C-alpha positions as CSV (number, residue, x, y, z in Angstrom):
1,M,54.3,109.8,65.4
2,K,57.4,111.7,64.3
3,K,59.0,113.9,67.0
4,V,60.8,117.2,66.9
5,S,63.0,118.2,69.9
6,L,61.6,120.9,72.3
7,R,64.7,123.0,71.7
8,L,64.4,122.9,67.9
9,L,62.9,125.7,65.9
10,S,61.2,124.1,62.9
11,I,61.9,125.5,59.5
12,F,58.2,125.4,58.9
13,F,58.5,129.1,60.0
14,I,59.3,129.9,56.5
15,L,58.3,127.0,54.4
16,G,54.6,126.4,55.2
17,I,52.3,127.4,52.4
18,L,48.9,126.2,53.4
19,L,46.6,126.8,50.5
20,T,49.3,127.0,47.8
21,G,50.6,123.5,48.6
22,C,54.2,124.4,47.8
23,K,56.4,121.4,48.4
24,K,59.6,122.1,50.3
25,E,62.1,120.0,52.2
26,E,61.7,120.0,56.0
27,R,64.7,121.2,58.1
28,S,65.1,122.2,61.8
29,I,67.5,124.2,63.8
30,E,68.6,124.6,67.4
31,F,68.4,127.7,69.6
32,S,71.6,129.3,70.8
33,D,72.6,128.2,74.3
34,K,72.9,131.9,75.2
35,S,69.2,132.1,75.5
36,L,69.4,129.8,78.5
37,E,72.5,131.3,80.1
38,Q,70.9,134.5,81.4
39,S,71.5,135.4,85.0
40,P,68.7,134.4,87.5
41,E,68.0,138.1,87.9
42,K,67.4,138.7,84.2
43,R,65.3,135.6,83.9
44,K,63.2,136.7,86.9
45,I,62.7,140.1,85.3
46,M,61.6,138.4,82.1
47,Q,59.1,136.2,83.9
48,E,57.7,139.0,86.0
49,Y,57.2,141.1,82.8
50,L,55.5,138.3,80.9
51,K,53.2,137.5,83.8
52,E,52.0,141.2,83.9
53,N,51.6,141.4,80.2
54,Y,49.6,138.4,79.1
55,S,46.0,137.3,78.7
56,S,44.4,133.9,78.1
57,I,42.4,133.7,74.9
58,D,39.0,132.1,75.1
59,L,37.8,130.7,71.8
60,E,34.3,129.6,72.9
61,D,32.7,132.8,71.7
62,E,34.3,134.1,68.5
63,S,32.7,137.5,68.9
64,E,33.9,138.1,72.5
65,F,37.1,140.1,72.5
66,K,37.7,141.1,76.2
67,Y,40.6,138.6,76.3
68,L,42.2,140.4,73.3
69,A,41.9,143.9,74.8
70,I,45.6,143.6,75.7
71,M,46.2,144.6,72.0
72,D,43.8,147.6,71.9
73,S,46.4,150.2,72.6
74,D,48.6,149.1,69.7
75,I,46.0,149.3,67.0
76,E,45.8,153.0,66.5
77,G,47.8,154.2,63.5
78,K,48.3,150.7,62.1
79,E,47.1,149.7,58.6
80,I,48.3,146.1,58.2
81,F,47.7,143.4,60.8
82,F,49.5,140.1,60.5
83,T,49.1,136.9,62.4
84,A,51.7,134.2,61.8
85,E,51.4,130.5,62.0
86,L,53.3,127.3,61.4
87,H,50.9,125.4,59.1
88,G,49.1,122.2,59.8
89,T,47.9,122.7,63.4
90,K,44.2,122.9,64.3
91,A,44.5,125.9,66.6
92,N,45.6,128.0,63.6
93,E,42.2,128.3,62.0
94,Q,40.5,128.9,65.4
95,L,42.9,131.7,66.1
96,N,42.6,133.1,62.6
97,T,38.8,133.3,62.8
98,K,38.9,134.9,66.2
99,L,41.6,137.5,65.4
100,L,40.1,138.3,62.0
101,K,36.9,139.2,63.7
102,Y,38.7,141.1,66.4
103,F,40.8,143.2,64.0
104,K,37.7,143.8,61.9
105,E,35.8,145.2,64.8
106,K,38.7,147.3,66.1
107,S,40.1,148.6,62.8
108,D,37.4,147.8,60.2
109,F,40.0,146.5,57.8
110,K,38.8,146.1,54.2
111,Y,41.2,143.5,52.7
112,Y,42.0,140.0,53.8
113,L,45.6,139.8,52.6
114,C,46.4,136.2,52.1
115,E,49.4,133.9,51.3
116,L,47.5,132.8,48.2
117,S,47.7,133.5,44.5
118,Y,45.5,136.1,43.0
119,S,43.7,133.5,40.9
120,D,42.8,131.6,44.1
121,T,41.4,134.6,45.8
122,Y,39.5,135.7,42.7
123,F,37.5,132.5,43.0
124,I,37.2,132.7,46.8
125,N,35.7,136.1,46.4
126,K,33.2,134.7,43.8
127,Y,32.3,132.1,46.4
128,L,31.9,134.7,49.1
129,D,29.6,136.7,46.8
130,T,27.5,133.8,45.6
131,G,27.7,131.1,48.3
132,D,28.2,128.6,45.4
133,I,30.3,125.9,47.1
134,K,31.2,124.3,43.8
135,I,33.5,127.3,43.1
136,L,35.4,126.5,46.3
137,E,35.6,122.8,45.5
138,E,37.0,123.4,42.1
139,I,40.0,125.4,43.3
140,Y,40.7,122.9,46.0
141,K,40.9,119.9,43.7
142,P,44.5,120.7,42.5
143,L,45.6,120.8,46.1
144,K,45.1,117.1,46.8
145,G,48.3,115.6,47.9
146,T,49.7,118.9,49.3
147,F,49.6,120.3,52.8
148,A,46.7,122.5,51.7
149,W,44.4,119.6,51.4
150,N,43.0,119.9,55.0
151,K,39.6,120.4,56.6
152,D,40.4,123.4,58.7
153,G,41.6,125.5,55.8
154,Y,38.7,124.5,53.6
155,N,36.1,125.2,56.3
156,H,37.6,128.5,57.1
157,W,36.2,129.9,53.9
158,K,32.8,128.6,54.7
159,K,32.9,130.4,58.1
160,L,34.1,133.6,56.4
161,Y,31.1,133.4,54.0
162,E,28.8,133.2,57.0
163,Y,30.5,136.0,58.8
164,N,30.7,138.3,55.7
165,S,26.9,137.8,55.2
166,T,26.3,139.4,58.6
167,L,28.2,142.6,57.6
168,P,26.7,145.5,55.7
169,K,27.6,145.2,52.0
170,E,29.9,148.2,52.1
171,S,31.9,146.7,55.0
172,R,32.3,143.1,53.7
173,I,35.8,141.7,53.5
174,E,37.5,141.3,50.1
175,V,40.2,138.6,49.8
176,I,43.5,139.7,48.2
177,G,46.1,137.2,47.1
178,V,49.6,138.3,46.3
179,D,51.6,135.0,46.2
180,I,53.0,133.4,43.0
181,E,50.8,131.0,41.1
182,H,51.7,127.6,42.8
183,Q,48.9,125.8,41.0
184,P,49.0,126.8,37.3
185,I,45.8,125.0,36.6
186,N,43.9,127.4,38.8
187,A,45.7,130.3,37.2
188,Y,44.5,129.2,33.8
189,R,41.0,128.6,35.2
190,F,41.2,132.4,36.0
191,L,42.6,133.4,32.6
192,V,39.7,131.7,30.9
193,D,37.1,132.9,33.4
194,V,37.9,136.6,32.9
195,L,38.0,136.5,29.1
196,P,35.5,139.1,27.7
197,D,32.4,137.7,26.0
198,K,33.2,139.6,22.8
199,E,35.5,138.1,20.3
200,A,39.2,139.0,20.7
201,P,40.7,141.4,18.2
202,K,42.4,139.7,15.3
203,E,45.8,140.8,16.4
204,I,45.6,138.8,19.6
205,K,43.0,136.2,18.8
206,A,45.4,133.3,18.2
207,V,47.1,133.8,21.6
208,I,43.7,134.1,23.4
209,D,42.5,130.9,21.6
210,K,45.6,129.1,22.8
211,I,44.9,130.0,26.4
212,K,41.5,128.3,26.1
213,S,42.9,125.2,24.3
214,T,45.7,124.8,26.9
215,F,43.3,124.9,29.8
216,N,40.9,122.5,28.1
217,D,43.6,119.9,27.3
218,L,44.2,118.7,30.8
219,D,46.1,115.6,29.6
220,K,48.9,117.8,28.2
221,F,48.5,120.8,30.5
222,D,51.6,120.2,32.5
223,E,53.7,120.0,29.3
224,T,52.2,123.1,27.6
225,F,51.2,125.8,30.1
226,A,54.7,127.2,30.5
227,Q,55.2,127.8,26.8
228,C,51.7,129.3,26.5
229,S,52.4,131.7,29.3
230,K,55.7,132.8,27.8
231,E,54.0,133.5,24.5
232,L,51.2,135.3,26.2
233,Q,53.6,137.5,28.2
234,K,55.6,138.4,25.1
235,D,52.4,139.2,23.1
236,I,51.2,141.5,25.9
237,E,54.5,143.4,25.9
238,N,54.3,143.9,22.2
239,K,50.6,144.7,22.0
240,E,49.8,146.1,25.4
241,D,47.4,148.8,24.2
242,I,45.3,146.1,22.4
243,Y,45.1,143.9,25.5
244,K,44.2,146.9,27.7
245,E,41.4,147.9,25.4
246,Y,40.1,144.3,25.2
247,F,40.2,143.5,28.9
248,G,39.4,146.9,30.3
249,E,39.6,147.1,34.1
250,K,40.5,143.3,34.2
251,F,43.8,143.9,32.3
252,T,45.9,144.4,35.5
253,S,44.8,141.1,37.1
254,F,44.9,139.2,33.8
255,N,48.5,140.3,33.2
256,L,49.4,139.8,36.9
257,V,48.2,136.2,37.0
258,N,50.1,135.2,33.9
259,L,53.2,136.9,35.1
260,N,53.0,134.9,38.3
261,V,52.7,131.7,36.4
262,L,56.1,132.6,35.0
263,N,57.2,133.8,38.5
264,Q,56.4,130.4,39.8
265,I,58.7,128.8,37.2
266,E,61.5,131.2,38.0
267,A,61.1,130.9,41.8
268,Y,61.1,127.1,41.8
269,K,64.5,127.2,40.1
270,H,65.8,128.3,43.5
271,K,64.0,125.8,45.7
272,D,67.2,123.9,46.7
273,D,68.8,127.1,48.1
274,H,66.7,128.4,51.0
275,V,68.2,131.9,50.8
276,D,67.6,132.3,47.1
277,W,64.2,130.7,47.4
278,D,62.9,132.9,50.2
279,N,64.4,136.2,48.8
280,T,63.1,135.4,45.3
281,R,59.6,134.5,46.3
282,D,59.1,137.3,48.9
283,K,60.3,140.0,46.6
284,M,57.8,138.7,44.0
285,I,55.1,138.8,46.7
286,Y,55.9,142.4,47.6
287,E,55.9,143.5,43.9
288,N,52.5,141.8,43.4
289,F,51.2,143.7,46.5
290,Q,52.5,147.0,45.1
291,T,50.8,146.4,41.8
292,L,47.4,145.6,43.4
293,Q,47.6,148.2,46.2
294,K,48.0,151.0,43.7
295,E,44.6,150.1,42.1
296,L,42.6,149.2,45.2
297,P,40.5,151.8,47.0
298,R,42.2,152.8,50.3
299,G,41.7,150.3,53.1
300,K,43.4,148.4,55.9
301,Y,44.6,144.9,55.7
302,Y,44.6,141.7,57.8
303,G,46.2,138.4,57.0
304,Q,47.5,135.1,58.6
305,W,50.7,134.0,57.0
306,G,53.5,131.5,57.4
307,L,55.5,133.0,60.2
308,N,58.7,134.4,58.7
309,H,56.8,136.2,55.9
310,T,55.5,138.5,58.6
311,F,58.9,139.5,60.1
312,Q,59.1,143.3,59.9
313,S,62.9,143.4,59.6
314,K,65.5,141.8,57.4
315,E,66.5,138.5,59.0
316,K,70.3,138.4,58.4
317,D,70.3,137.5,54.7
318,K,66.5,137.2,54.3
319,M,64.3,140.1,53.2
320,W,60.8,139.0,54.0
321,F,57.5,140.4,52.7
322,A,56.7,142.3,55.9
323,A,60.3,143.7,55.9
324,Y,59.6,145.2,52.5
325,L,56.3,146.7,53.8
326,N,58.2,148.2,56.8
327,S,61.1,149.5,54.8
328,D,62.0,153.2,54.5
329,D,60.6,153.6,51.1
330,S,57.2,152.0,51.9
331,I,54.1,154.0,52.7
332,F,53.3,151.4,55.4
333,K,56.5,151.9,57.4
334,D,55.7,151.7,61.1
335,K,52.1,150.9,60.3
336,L,52.4,147.1,60.8
337,L,51.3,145.0,63.8
338,T,52.4,141.4,63.9
339,V,51.2,138.6,66.2
340,I,53.2,135.3,65.9
341,Y,52.3,131.9,67.2
342,N,54.6,129.6,69.2
343,Y,53.7,125.9,69.8
344,D,54.3,123.8,72.9
345,N,53.4,120.1,72.9
346,C,51.4,120.3,69.7
347,E,50.8,118.2,66.6
348,R,50.8,119.1,62.9
349,M,49.7,117.5,59.8
350,G,52.6,116.1,57.7
351,K,52.9,114.6,54.3
352,S,54.4,111.3,53.3
353,G,56.2,110.5,50.1
354,D,53.2,108.6,48.6
355,S,50.9,111.6,48.7
356,G,49.5,110.4,52.0
357,Y,49.5,112.2,55.3
358,T,51.1,111.8,58.7
359,T,50.8,113.4,62.2
360,N,54.0,114.9,63.6
361,E,54.8,116.4,67.0
362,L,55.5,120.1,67.0
363,H,57.4,121.9,69.7
364,V,58.4,125.4,68.5
365,V,58.5,128.0,71.3
366,Y,61.0,130.7,72.2
367,P,62.8,129.7,75.5
368,Q,61.8,132.8,77.4
369,I,58.1,132.2,76.5
370,K,58.3,128.5,77.3
371,E,59.8,129.1,80.8
372,T,57.0,131.5,81.8
373,N,54.2,129.8,80.0
374,D,54.9,126.6,82.0
375,L,54.0,128.5,85.1
376,L,50.6,129.7,83.8
377,E,47.4,128.0,83.0
378,G,45.6,128.1,79.7
379,N,46.3,126.6,76.3
380,L,46.3,129.9,74.4
381,N,48.1,132.7,76.1
382,I,48.9,135.9,74.3
383,Y,52.0,138.0,75.4
384,K,52.4,141.7,74.8
385,L,56.0,142.4,74.0
386,T,55.6,146.2,73.7
387,G,54.6,147.0,77.3
388,K,56.3,149.5,79.6
389,D,60.0,148.6,80.3
390,S,59.7,145.6,78.0
391,P,62.9,143.4,78.2
392,F,62.1,142.3,74.6
393,S,63.6,145.6,73.4
394,E,66.9,144.1,74.4
395,T,66.2,140.4,73.7
396,P,68.1,139.3,70.6
397,M,66.2,137.7,67.7
398,Y,67.2,134.3,66.5
399,Y,68.2,133.4,63.0
400,T,65.8,130.8,61.7
401,Y,68.3,128.5,60.0
402,N,70.9,128.0,62.8
403,G,69.5,129.5,65.9
404,E,72.2,132.1,66.4
405,E,71.4,135.3,68.1
406,L,71.2,138.4,65.9
407,E,72.1,142.0,66.7
408,A,68.4,143.0,66.1
409,N,65.9,142.5,68.9
410,M,62.6,140.7,68.8
411,L,60.6,143.9,68.8
412,D,62.1,144.7,65.4
413,F,60.3,141.7,64.0
414,F,57.0,141.3,65.9
415,Q,55.0,142.7,68.8
416,Y,52.9,139.8,70.3
417,I,53.4,136.1,70.8
418,V,50.5,133.6,71.2
419,C,51.7,130.4,72.9
420,V,49.6,127.5,71.7
421,R,49.7,124.4,73.9
422,D,48.4,120.9,73.3
423,S,46.8,121.6,69.9
424,K,46.0,118.6,67.6
425,A,46.9,118.5,64.0
426,T,44.5,119.5,61.3
427,E,43.0,116.6,59.3
428,P,43.3,115.9,55.5
429,L,40.3,117.0,53.5
430,N,38.4,114.0,52.1
431,D,36.9,113.7,48.7
432,E,33.5,114.8,50.0
433,Y,34.8,118.2,51.2
434,N,33.5,117.9,54.7
């Protein structure tokens, strides 16, 4: 089992893309020693505060929320609720299901805002509407060999189907994906699936027919899809009115998915520079959200993302998705609530170079949380950072890549921390999808 030092902050904060299966290099950083040089008096104040502002989460009953009541006072006035994970650990899905149901009951959010592409969530919504498991299986097939090929993520959608079925039709959750199209084959599956039954107008028929032939020729797909998407995008720009009339209300999503095939190509050009990669991708994610949000009926949002995407402030030279949402020109400014996860003595699923899987140790926990959590019982403790006289309003945030303390404080980035202890890794999904 590979080990990561307790005092290292894994770069998985920003690189984990669970369903999309994005492949990125693993890095890690060390916390600033300043975090451990506080005076005994300040450390005591921190410990006393955390002891008075925490609760142990019980996962036995997914519909029992008394252990999460610590968050009730912070929900009013919020419209986007984020939870934030490091991918590959079994507790993630358990917490996601629990907190999804909690926020649904407390806020009646409408949209499950996911770190997924629009094409993926289109088919997930079809599965949620029909219960046809073959739909889910098809979009998972391209993920084999990626971090996304895991049992907990796959079974999460089956649980959501069951839960959604218990809700009144008007209150059922709709899944919204705003990420780039990491799996172009799923994007093309979408482009073909939404084609109208009627024949395409002669002005665009050749391009539409090429979409079909590109998707059907899987042997050459990887060589041809990029050029096909470029031609399609150019044709849409030149003949937008014809496409809008042909696709009707599906035009926005059709155009968005193809655009994000091209966004994927552009973003991956920056994959070797973490600043360019993160800034490029998260800006695209925010722009996708803006496009969809303008057309969706009004509603609140919940989503569990890779951790840094949920940071509500700019992190030195990184502008994250949630930071855009919380910016001065956003209608959601001051309307976000973020719960991040820390991990103490946990395991995570890793990937070997031969498309196989490994199990790695995972120790990623802020020093202040670790010191207090060691004094308490429970493997899932949630800490409220927004309580009266909170020392976290003066506790510096750490920069993910080198551990240095920033001028901004932790409350500028998130409001709650769940400390996960002794969680096992998720397991690779097998070919039988069970």
